[in-house]
C-alpha positions as CSV (number, residue, x, y, z in Angstrom):
1,M,18.2,3.0,2.4
2,N,18.7,3.9,6.2
3,A,17.8,6.2,8.4
4,T,20.3,8.5,7.6
5,T,18.8,8.9,3.6
6,D,15.2,7.7,3.7
7,P,13.2,11.0,5.3
8,N,10.5,8.3,6.1
9,L,13.0,6.2,8.6
10,S,13.7,9.7,11.0
11,T,15.5,8.3,14.0
12,D,14.1,11.4,15.9
13,H,10.4,10.9,16.1
14,R,10.0,14.6,17.6
15,E,11.7,16.1,14.4
16,S,9.2,14.7,11.9
17,P,5.8,13.7,13.2
18,W,3.8,10.6,11.4
19,T,0.7,12.4,10.0
20,A,-2.0,11.2,8.2
21,D,-0.5,12.9,5.0
22,R,2.7,11.6,5.4
23,I,1.6,8.0,5.8
24,R,-1.1,8.3,3.0
25,A,2.7,9.7,1.0
26,L,4.1,6.8,1.7
27,G,2.1,5.0,-1.0
28,A,0.2,1.4,-1.1
29,V,2.7,-0.5,0.9
30,T,5.2,0.3,3.1
31,N,8.6,-1.9,4.8
32,L,8.0,-3.0,8.3
33,P,10.7,-0.5,9.7
34,T,8.7,2.4,8.5
35,A,5.3,0.7,10.2
36,A,6.9,-0.1,12.9
37,Q,8.2,3.8,13.5
38,I,4.7,5.3,12.7
39,F,3.5,2.8,15.7
40,G,6.2,4.0,17.8
41,L,8.0,0.3,17.6
42,G,11.7,-0.8,17.7
43,R,12.8,-2.6,14.9
44,S,13.5,-5.7,17.0
45,L,10.2,-5.9,18.3
46,A,8.1,-4.7,14.9
47,Y,10.0,-8.4,13.8
48,D,9.5,-10.6,16.2
49,L,5.7,-9.1,16.5
50,A,5.3,-9.8,12.4
51,R,6.6,-13.7,12.9
52,T,3.9,-14.2,15.2
53,D,1.2,-12.6,13.7
54,D,0.9,-10.3,16.2
55,F,1.9,-7.0,14.4
56,P,-0.9,-3.8,14.9
57,A,-1.5,-3.8,11.1
58,P,-2.0,-6.5,8.3
59,V,1.7,-7.7,7.3
60,I,2.5,-9.1,3.7
61,R,5.3,-11.8,3.8
62,A,7.1,-11.7,0.4
63,G,10.0,-14.0,1.0
64,T,12.2,-13.0,3.2
65,R,10.7,-9.3,3.4
66,Y,7.5,-8.2,5.2
67,R,5.5,-5.4,3.7
68,V,2.8,-3.5,5.8
69,P,-0.2,-2.3,3.4
70,V,-0.8,1.6,4.4
71,A,-4.6,1.4,4.0
72,G,-4.2,-1.4,7.1
73,I,-1.9,1.1,9.1
74,L,-4.5,3.9,8.6
75,A,-7.1,1.7,9.4
76,V,-5.5,0.2,12.7
77,L,-5.1,4.1,13.4
78,G,-8.9,5.0,12.6
79,I,-7.8,7.9,10.0
80,P,-9.5,7.3,6.3
81,S,-7.8,6.6,3.6
82,S,-9.4,9.2,1.3
83,G,-9.6,7.0,-1.6
84,D,-6.9,5.9,-4.2
85,L,-3.6,5.5,-2.2
86,T,-2.1,5.4,-5.2
87,T,-2.8,9.3,-6.6
88,S,0.0,9.1,-9.3
89,A,-1.4,6.1,-11.4
90,T,-4.5,6.0,-13.7
91,R,-7.6,4.1,-12.1
92,S,-8.4,0.9,-13.6
93,V,-11.9,1.1,-15.5
94,D,-13.8,-1.8,-16.6
95,H,-14.2,-1.5,-20.3
96,H,-16.0,-4.7,-20.9
97,D,-19.4,-3.0,-22.1
98,G,-17.3,-1.4,-24.7
99,I,-15.6,-4.1,-26.1
100,R,-18.2,-6.9,-26.2
101,T,-19.6,-7.8,-29.3
102,T,-21.7,-10.6,-30.6
103,A,-20.8,-13.5,-33.1
104,V,-22.6,-11.6,-35.9
105,D,-21.3,-8.6,-35.3
106,D,-17.7,-9.9,-35.6
107,H,-18.4,-11.8,-39.0
108,A,-19.5,-8.9,-40.5
109,T,-16.5,-6.9,-39.3
110,Q,-14.5,-9.5,-40.9
111,G,-16.5,-9.1,-44.3
112,E,-18.2,-12.8,-43.6
113,S,-21.6,-13.6,-43.3
């Protein structure tokens, strides 16, 4: 995807400003060029800063690609993350209490005594 097909990679900052809601809509992580645009940085500078661990937000290197957690971007900008950034996903729930049994219960359920 490039700047002409991805609405998050607009080449004109005045056309569609980065709002808190628009940043949150990126999901859990975004690519480095998008994060750079949010901070008003050029692509080359962003890669240079990421390589030297000087990018304004935390950067994750996955192979040859860089990913930037949206929560990190929001934190640097002083914007509350307002909870789960993956709102379409079902939240994980700890079900350990519902699946714990004692050895006696296990044997009883299996017809053993």
